[in-house]
Steps between C-alpha positions, in 0.01 A plus 500: 500500500156517338502451125280743309356331193472675167144614431265348248343754268133456411245672281146480641209570267152519654193550281145530639221572252134555589258446208143630469225452239448876477670820618482545878623756754798419721535599863822520697745212450795412725798293389776317684736406218826662615734259688635601842860621482718353773844354569400196294321677214594806296275663242675592176213630285123523541227587251122507543269548200121530544237504221295720491738760640395597854381853566729491804765258630691530824706279731489449875638276773233314697520416872726203417730721287386327180514711183148557372403670173158669502325579171178690428329522161273723291272381222402148399672206328427130424824381658750597769857374465789521747847401385802513729862433398768479769868415473663405829800339664421220745752386761426142601605355834653160410356228727437747783605394849324748722671593825209523742535641846586217739168526682309473169692203359259254663121515529317614703660838560368844592559822308648784703250753638600751232464246220168373634363855505605564140375162375144500637335513156742241362382248761126567471303213343223611262319164488606291802407134462603211725562273200776733381643523851507121529663467159770752599584313821583180310827662390622532860736238638353268758681493833806689373586857418375613158744687279319813383635493145462122476135531594437775244686307229284194571181707478613661173580158350177356638291743298713469186492118510153423634286770337401539135578834338210648302552826316212743555489849348177603671531736795472376854662241723351187655471473876797309646276222632348450152844480337601244762181301447527489120880454499519729199516867414687784335823658619291760688305225676818318603660820628194589708473144638862499616465852641203391709676179605814673629290771664315226687843409643561860607736597219474824300433474127411731213372457144724570199387574146746501213645298215696179460764408246439157346817351345467291183394139560420583862209365704458839667134599541351848482653633180295692244317704765573686819629276778442493875686362802562602862770630729548396862675720754784309667715685757855533373401437138213746459229440240576170324329396174310169487331389176292189580389471136855419392664399831733800480658644814684825437473735204599257222317609184254709706450868413314690774259775397276553804475378861203528735347341807222348287451409133235762424747775594741399224286470188706553181216695335157617605248764392143575394299555182152626412292367213221269392468190722654206317733717287810348658643231270807391692848567631815387322820475705842422357821502702846407378827505693796468265862470604750714314802274433826598663670528162261782413625693803860428398429624151350820637804548724736451209312761298511746790873436551562553130309829503685611813834416340409691184394806698823496702716511188 
């Protein structure tokens, strides 16, 4: 019998504020702030506030089925502020023990023809480099069969233990070979490095953008901003989360917002503006993920039960 754990309830607040030295015009802006509902995540409430108010705002699903908000504007303003509030329930898999298909339990293995056809883009290397390929092969057992999950755990821990995390709010991601060479980077850099490494071994991987809950007194990295990690497709288990920044395997504390084959397809926010060159003063990003204590839920339930009892009388 599989035990279903009670969900954790979180409130995610995401603020992005663009500042300018004078009023400027804003072009179209696209946002990926809304987490992906699934069997392990349920949205309770969502709210998106934009200043100045857009002339038009609509939602769409992109080719990866991510929820994207698209805003267009009229007039000028000296700042553009996006503020998202989301309340959600997160179902965590406790110490996941993934049941892989027997043929995929050891490496190397081959995807089925159908899987291979569907996963072409997830196995395509954007910046192939032999140094990354060589680094990836060091996690294979010598002379004996390599456990697939053991190899991926070792690679995840290798990045978390041997590389220095450096928070970077600027857009863009370093090439995998550069991250490997410098032994440092942001969560995006680490995710892209491990994606390229496992792709060099023939495995399918995709980029994940989202948020991470950082418990009090925790050494977890990546809080205070959007977070990034990767998923690897393993037959029998499906897409499995790997966070090399924090050596997390599974969805513990990870809140998925967007998935894509490559990092530039899952940007949390992007858009254009028109104005005097040099008018841009900076971008402020604040992200907080706060857990709602269980007793709060109990209190709410007691109030609802009391109301229900009163109504039934």
